[in-house]
C-alpha positions in Angstrom: -7.7 -61.6 -1.0 -9.5 -61.8 -4.2 -8.5 -60.2 -7.5 -11.5 -57.8 -7.4 -10.6 -56.8 -3.8 -6.9 -56.1 -4.8 -7.8 -53.9 -7.8 -10.3 -52.0 -5.7 -7.7 -51.4 -3.0 -5.2 -50.3 -5.6 -7.7 -47.9 -7.1 -8.5 -46.5 -3.7 -4.9 -45.9 -2.9 -4.3 -44.3 -6.3 -7.2 -41.9 -5.8 -6.1 -41.2 -2.2 -2.5 -40.3 -3.4 -3.9 -38.2 -6.3 -6.2 -36.3 -3.9 -3.3 -35.7 -1.5 -1.1 -34.4 -4.2 -3.8 -32.2 -5.6 -4.6 -30.8 -2.1 -0.9 -30.2 -1.4 -0.5 -28.4 -4.8 -3.5 -26.2 -4.0 -2.2 -25.4 -0.5 1.2 -24.4 -2.1 -0.5 -22.1 -4.5 -2.5 -20.4 -1.7 0.6 -19.8 0.3 2.7 -18.5 -2.6 3.3 -14.8 -2.4 1.2 -12.9 -4.8 3.0 -10.9 -7.4 2.3 -7.2 -7.2 2.9 -4.3 -9.5 2.9 -1.9 -6.7 6.2 -0.1 -6.1 8.1 -0.4 -2.9 7.1 2.2 -0.3 9.9 4.8 0.2 11.6 4.6 3.5 11.2 8.3 4.6 8.3 10.7 4.7 10.2 13.1 2.4 10.9 10.3 -0.2 7.2 9.1 0.0 5.8 12.6 -0.7 8.4 13.3 -3.4 7.6 9.9 -5.0 3.9 10.7 -5.0 4.5 14.1 -6.5 6.8 12.6 -9.2 4.2 10.0 -10.1 1.4 12.6 -10.2 -0.6 10.8 -7.6 -3.0 13.0 -5.5 -2.7 12.5 -1.8 -4.5 13.4 1.4 -2.4 14.4 4.4 -3.9 14.3 7.9 -2.4 16.2 10.8 -2.3 15.5 14.5 -2.7 19.2 15.2 -4.4 21.5 12.7 -1.9 23.6 10.7 -4.5 26.4 10.8 -7.9 26.7 12.4 -10.0 23.9 10.8 -7.1 22.4 8.8 -6.8 18.8 10.1 -6.2 17.4 6.7 -5.1 18.7 3.3 -5.6 17.2 -0.2 -2.9 17.9 -2.7 -1.8 16.9 -6.2 1.7 18.0 -5.3 1.8 21.2 -7.2 1.3 23.2 -4.0 3.9 21.4 -1.9 7.4 22.2 -0.9 9.1 19.3 0.9 12.1 19.6 3.2 14.1 17.1 5.2 11.7 17.1 8.1 8.8 19.4 7.0 6.3 20.0 4.3 4.8 23.4 3.2 1.5 24.0 1.4 1.1 27.1 -0.7 -2.2 28.8 -1.2 -3.3 32.0 -2.9 -3.2 35.0 -0.5 -4.0 38.5 -1.7 -1.6 39.1 -4.6 0.8 36.3 -3.7 1.1 32.9 -2.0 0.8 32.0 1.6 2.9 29.1 2.9 1.6 26.8 5.7 4.4 24.6 7.0 4.3 21.7 9.4 6.9 19.2 10.6 6.6 15.6 9.6 6.0 14.7 13.3 2.6 16.5 12.9 1.6 14.2 10.0 -0.4 11.1 11.2 -1.5 9.8 7.9 -0.9 10.1 4.2 -3.4 8.3 2.0 -3.3 7.8 -1.8 -4.4 5.4 -4.5 -1.6 3.5 -6.1 
């Protein structure tokens, strides 16, 4: 082997190792879990709704069965909600007072909100 051939081989090996290390580093970065500022989702329906109310986050609740004719979903900022262990009630103006529409959590199929 000539001197020129040896230095070319060393340069090739050096570039190959550098490329592999760089590729491995990039792969590790891509697989690293992304940090998130989002809070952990509460473990129960009640805690989720209460958390959204406490953080003043508007929500849209969708029902499997309407809670009244035509009410398959309800938007709320939380001020009209009463939350129990296994139900939620929505208050709405009715004559001179408030009417409550309550449904069990088992009737809720979706709660959507922006975090």
